[in-house]
C-alpha positions in Angstrom: 121.0 88.7 56.7 121.6 86.6 53.6 125.1 86.3 52.3 125.9 88.0 49.0 123.8 91.0 49.7 125.0 94.6 49.4 126.7 96.0 52.5 125.7 99.5 53.5 127.6 99.7 56.8 130.2 97.6 58.6 130.9 98.5 62.2 133.5 96.9 64.4 132.9 96.0 68.1 135.6 96.5 70.7 136.2 95.9 74.4 139.1 98.3 74.9 141.6 97.3 72.2 140.2 93.7 71.8 138.2 93.0 68.7 134.9 91.4 69.6 133.6 91.1 66.1 131.8 92.9 63.3 128.2 94.1 62.7 127.5 94.1 59.0 124.3 95.9 57.8 122.7 94.9 54.5 119.8 97.2 55.2 119.4 100.1 57.7 117.5 97.8 60.1 119.0 94.4 59.2 122.4 93.1 60.2 124.6 90.2 60.9 127.0 89.7 63.9 130.2 87.8 63.3 132.4 87.2 66.3 136.2 87.5 66.0 138.0 84.1 66.1 140.2 85.0 69.1 137.2 86.5 70.9 135.2 83.3 70.5 138.0 81.5 72.3 138.4 83.8 75.3 135.6 86.4 75.3 132.0 86.5 76.5 128.8 86.5 74.5 127.1 89.8 73.9 123.8 88.4 75.2 122.1 85.1 75.9 120.5 85.3 72.4 124.0 85.9 70.8 126.1 82.9 72.0 129.7 82.5 71.0 128.7 79.5 69.0 127.1 81.8 66.4 123.7 80.0 66.7 121.7 83.2 67.2 118.0 83.5 67.9 115.8 85.2 65.4 116.3 89.0 65.2 118.8 88.7 68.0 121.3 91.2 66.5 118.9 94.0 65.8 117.0 93.5 69.0 120.3 93.7 71.0 121.4 96.9 69.2 118.0 98.7 69.5 118.1 98.2 73.3 121.3 100.2 73.5 119.6 103.3 72.2 118.0 106.2 74.2 114.2 106.5 74.0 111.5 109.1 74.0 112.2 112.8 73.4 116.0 112.4 73.6 116.1 110.0 70.7 113.7 112.1 68.7 115.9 115.1 69.2 119.0 113.2 68.0 117.2 111.9 64.9 115.8 115.3 64.1 119.2 117.0 64.4 121.1 114.4 62.4 118.3 113.8 60.0 118.2 110.1 60.7 115.2 107.9 60.4 114.0 106.0 63.5 114.4 102.8 61.6 118.0 103.5 60.6 119.7 101.4 63.2 123.1 101.6 61.4 123.3 105.4 61.5 122.1 105.6 65.1 124.7 103.1 66.2 127.4 105.0 64.5 126.3 108.2 66.3 126.1 106.9 69.8 128.3 103.8 69.8 131.3 105.3 71.5 129.8 105.1 75.0 126.9 102.7 75.3 125.8 100.8 78.4 128.3 98.2 79.4 131.8 97.6 77.9 131.2 97.8 74.2 132.5 100.4 71.8 131.2 100.4 68.2 133.6 102.0 65.8 135.0 101.8 62.3 138.5 102.0 63.7 140.3 100.3 66.6 140.3 102.5 69.7 143.5 104.5 70.3 144.6 103.5 73.8 146.8 106.6 74.0 143.9 109.0 73.3 141.7 110.4 75.9 140.0 113.8 76.2 138.0 115.5 78.9 136.0 118.8 78.9 135.0 120.2 82.2 131.4 120.7 83.0 130.8 123.4 85.6 127.7 123.5 87.8 127.1 127.1 86.5 126.9 125.8 83.0 124.6 123.0 84.0 122.3 125.5 85.8 122.2 127.7 82.7 121.2 124.8 80.5 118.6 123.5 83.0 117.1 127.0 83.3 116.4 127.0 79.5 114.1 124.0 79.7 115.4 123.2 76.2 116.1 119.5 75.8 118.6 120.2 73.1 120.7 122.2 75.5 121.1 119.1 77.7 121.8 116.7 74.9 124.3 118.6 72.7 127.6 119.8 74.2 130.2 121.5 72.0 128.5 120.1 68.9 128.4 116.5 70.1 125.4 114.4 71.1 126.0 113.2 74.7 123.2 110.9 75.7 124.2 107.4 74.7 122.4 105.2 77.2 118.9 103.7 77.1 116.0 105.2 78.8 113.3 107.9 78.5 114.3 110.4 81.3 116.6 113.4 80.4 120.1 112.4 81.4 123.8 113.3 80.8 126.7 110.9 81.0 129.7 112.5 82.8 133.0 111.4 84.3 133.4 112.5 87.9 137.0 112.2 89.2 138.2 111.6 92.7 138.2 115.4 93.4 134.6 115.7 92.4 135.3 117.4 89.1 132.8 116.7 86.4 133.8 116.2 82.8 132.6 115.1 79.4 134.9 112.2 78.4 136.1 110.8 75.1 138.6 108.3 73.9 139.7 105.7 76.5 138.0 107.7 79.2 134.2 107.4 79.5 131.4 108.3 81.8 131.3 107.1 85.4 128.1 108.7 86.5 124.7 109.6 85.1 123.0 112.9 85.9 119.2 112.6 85.8 117.4 115.8 85.4 113.8 116.9 86.3 111.2 117.0 83.6 108.5 119.7 83.2 105.6 117.6 84.4 107.6 116.0 87.3 110.0 118.7 88.7 110.6 116.6 91.9 111.2 113.3 90.3 114.8 113.3 91.4 113.7 113.5 95.0 111.3 110.7 94.4 114.0 108.5 92.9 116.5 109.4 95.6 114.1 108.5 98.3 113.1 105.1 96.7 116.7 104.2 95.9 117.9 105.1 99.4 115.1 103.2 101.0 115.8 100.1 98.8 119.4 100.1 99.8 118.5 100.3 103.5 116.0 97.4 103.3 118.7 95.2 101.7 118.2 95.5 98.0 121.4 95.8 95.9 121.0 99.2 94.1 123.2 101.7 92.3 124.6 104.4 94.5 122.9 107.7 94.2 123.0 111.2 95.7 120.8 114.2 95.4 122.1 117.7 94.6 120.3 121.0 94.0 121.7 122.9 91.1 120.1 126.4 91.1 116.4 125.7 91.3 116.7 122.2 90.0 117.0 118.9 91.9 119.4 116.5 90.1 120.0 112.8 90.9 123.6 111.7 90.4 123.9 108.0 89.8 127.1 106.0 90.0 127.3 103.7 87.0 127.7 100.1 88.3 129.2 99.1 84.9 132.2 101.5 85.3 135.1 101.7 87.7 137.6 104.5 87.7 141.1 102.8 88.0 144.4 104.6 87.7 143.3 107.3 85.4 141.3 105.0 83.2 137.8 103.6 83.1 137.3 99.8 83.5 134.0 98.7 82.0 131.8 95.7 82.7 129.5 94.3 80.1 125.8 94.3 81.0 122.5 93.4 79.3 119.0 94.5 80.2 115.9 92.4 80.6 114.8 92.9 77.0 118.2 91.8 75.7 118.2 88.6 77.8 114.7 87.8 76.6 115.6 88.8 73.0 112.9 91.4 72.8 113.0 94.8 71.0 112.7 97.8 73.3 109.1 98.4 72.2 108.3 95.1 74.0 109.6 96.3 77.4 106.0 96.3 78.7 104.0 93.0 78.9 101.1 94.8 77.2 103.4 95.5 74.2 100.5 96.8 72.1 99.0 98.9 74.9 96.2 98.4 77.3 93.3 99.3 75.0 90.2 97.1 75.1 90.9 95.7 71.7 94.5 94.8 72.4 94.7 94.1 76.1 94.7 90.4 75.5 98.0 90.7 73.7 100.8 90.1 76.2 103.9 89.3 74.2 106.2 91.8 76.0 108.6 91.3 78.9 107.0 89.5 81.8 107.9 88.0 85.1 107.7 84.5 83.8 110.6 85.2 81.4 112.8 86.9 84.0 112.3 84.1 86.6 113.0 81.5 84.0 116.2 83.3 82.9 117.4 83.2 86.5 118.2 79.5 85.9 121.1 80.7 83.6 122.6 82.9 86.2 125.2 82.3 88.9 123.4 80.9 92.0 120.0 80.6 90.3 118.0 80.4 93.5 119.5 83.6 94.9 118.9 85.4 91.6 115.3 84.3 91.6 114.9 85.5 95.2 116.4 88.9 94.4 114.0 89.3 91.5 111.2 88.5 93.8 112.4 91.0 96.4 112.6 93.7 93.6 109.0 92.9 92.6 107.8 93.2 96.2 109.6 96.4 96.8 108.2 97.9 93.6 104.7 97.0 94.8 105.4 98.6 98.2 106.6 102.0 96.8 104.1 102.0 94.0 106.5 101.6 91.1 104.3 100.4 88.3 106.9 101.2 85.6 109.3 98.3 86.5 109.6 97.1 82.9 111.9 94.8 81.0 114.6 97.5 80.5 114.7 98.4 84.2 116.6 95.2 85.3 120.1 94.3 84.1 122.7 91.5 84.3 126.4 91.4 84.2 127.8 89.1 81.5 130.7 86.7 82.0 132.0 84.0 79.6 130.0 81.2 81.1 127.2 82.9 83.1 125.2 85.9 84.1 125.0 87.9 87.3 122.1 90.1 88.4 123.2 93.8 88.5 122.2 96.3 91.1 118.7 97.7 90.7 118.1 101.2 89.3 115.3 103.5 88.2 113.2 102.9 91.4 110.5 105.6 91.3 107.1 105.7 92.9 104.9 106.3 89.9 101.9 106.3 92.1 103.3 109.3 94.0 103.9 111.1 90.7 100.3 110.4 89.7 99.0 112.4 92.7 100.0 115.5 90.8 99.6 114.2 87.3 96.1 112.6 87.3 96.4 111.2 83.7 99.8 109.5 84.3 99.7 105.9 83.3 100.0 103.6 86.4 99.3 100.2 84.8 101.8 97.6 85.9 104.6 97.1 83.3 104.4 93.4 84.1 101.3 91.7 85.5 101.2 90.1 88.9 99.2 87.0 88.1 96.8 88.5 85.5 96.4 91.8 87.3 97.9 95.0 85.9 96.4 97.3 88.6 99.1 98.1 91.1 96.6 99.5 93.6 94.4 96.3 93.6 96.9 93.4 93.8 95.2 90.7 95.8 96.3 87.6 97.6 94.9 85.6 94.7 97.1 87.5 92.2 100.2 86.9 94.4 99.4 83.2 94.6 98.8 83.0 90.8 102.3 84.5 90.4 103.8 81.9 92.7 102.1 79.1 90.8 103.2 80.3 87.4 106.8 80.9 88.4 107.3 77.9 90.8 107.7 80.2 93.8 106.8 78.6 97.2 103.6 80.1 98.7 105.2 80.4 102.1 108.3 82.0 100.6 106.2 84.7 99.0 104.2 85.4 102.2 107.3 85.4 104.4 109.3 87.6 102.0 106.5 90.1 101.8 106.1 90.4 105.5 109.9 90.7 105.9 110.1 93.5 103.3 107.2 95.4 104.9 108.8 95.2 108.3 112.2 96.3 106.9 110.4 99.2 105.2 108.7 100.4 108.4 112.0 100.0 110.3 113.9 102.3 107.9 111.3 104.8 106.7 112.0 107.3 109.5 115.8 107.3 109.1 116.1 108.6 105.6 115.5 112.3 106.4 118.2 112.1 109.1 120.9 111.0 106.7 121.5 114.5 105.2 121.1 117.6 107.3 121.2 119.8 104.2 117.7 118.8 103.0 115.6 121.9 102.3 111.9 122.2 102.9 110.9 121.0 99.5 112.9 117.8 99.9 111.7 117.2 103.5 108.0 117.8 102.6 108.3 115.5 99.6 109.8 112.7 101.7 107.1 113.1 104.3 104.4 112.8 101.7 106.1 109.7 100.2 106.4 108.1 103.6 102.7 108.6 104.2 101.9 107.0 100.8 104.1 104.0 101.4 102.7 103.4 104.8 99.2 103.3 103.4 100.4 100.9 100.6 102.0 98.6 103.2 98.7 98.5 105.2 96.8 97.5 102.0 99.3 94.8 101.2 99.2 93.4 104.8 95.4 93.2 104.5 95.9 90.9 101.5 98.6 88.9 103.2 96.2 88.3 106.1 93.9 86.6 103.5 96.8 84.7 102.0 96.3 81.3 103.7 92.5 81.3 103.4 92.7 82.0 99.6 95.5 79.4 99.2 93.5 76.7 101.0 90.3 77.3 99.1 91.6 77.9 95.6 95.1 76.3 95.2 
């Protein structure tokens, strides 16, 4: 933003009562970040593209902000109700900036440390709203828009206290959990995600804690926010950034095929990709371990059939001098969902080698990925065998963890197990060819 231009909005950024800086908008989609002097001395950068030095990458401010916003129907409903244009970043930020992902609060005024407010949410009220199948009923509570985290799936941010009470929170209190609801075309998606997240934790991946609850006729996934800790009647927040923010990409670039997979644009691959994420691992605490964890995440997604592991489905904690990989989240078998939704897109969000077909990843594709990202061939092979063995070891224990599973949950888990076993067999077939392909082509 050029100096001397008109200012249409000026929004302060806070971490609790500390002033981080100011976002000044000269246009609805053009802004400038200026860090507070004290924050520059003791605080942390908002993202790798927004260092405390003030030497920002091109479009870093606007890309960072856009990645805080919800997506899909939830965002459309907000824009419609508030009569806000999709390009009006300033107005969207002012609407949802009180409880975004991570530690930041965007506000005109300094937060009042003495003000906090909660409104109880009963399960009966949730069931009534879920029964309506009206998105607006889930997004607007007591006249206020309540979805302020990125993502497409229908969600609600809530505070769950130590007694299990569920509340909408304002002021110095904020959400500690995310309720993820079923969608019309995928009524069992919460079971799917519960299964995948539970399996991931058992095989050794760091993941967000989840539990599955049935509310009336609806299966709801309750996710514990890893960027929030409930401490002595207040919420301690940790700052996080997602993959698009660390790569300085707008949310529309969360897929490597940022223009889509049509024949005329499939050659355009400017979106989030494994190469960027593996390269960013060098900036993290313990770079080698971070790279290994990203590799494990990639392998696990291949095993469960999660083709939608895009740039916004991986996050990092931010400290003053470094970054730390956050627990994984949004692990869903898209291939399982596609069994009942034939037209569901199953193209890989990020290519393995040059292959975007999750059902046809070959030894050659895996070796290409190794070569491009400086991953040892033996490490890839050993890690894949290890992950498959771990998966087989724990597959049969998930349905024994909760004796309250009903027939729908049990049957869904059985079907998902069968799918994953078949996928593991196909992957092993390619691993058996791994050394031959390596010796002949690499």
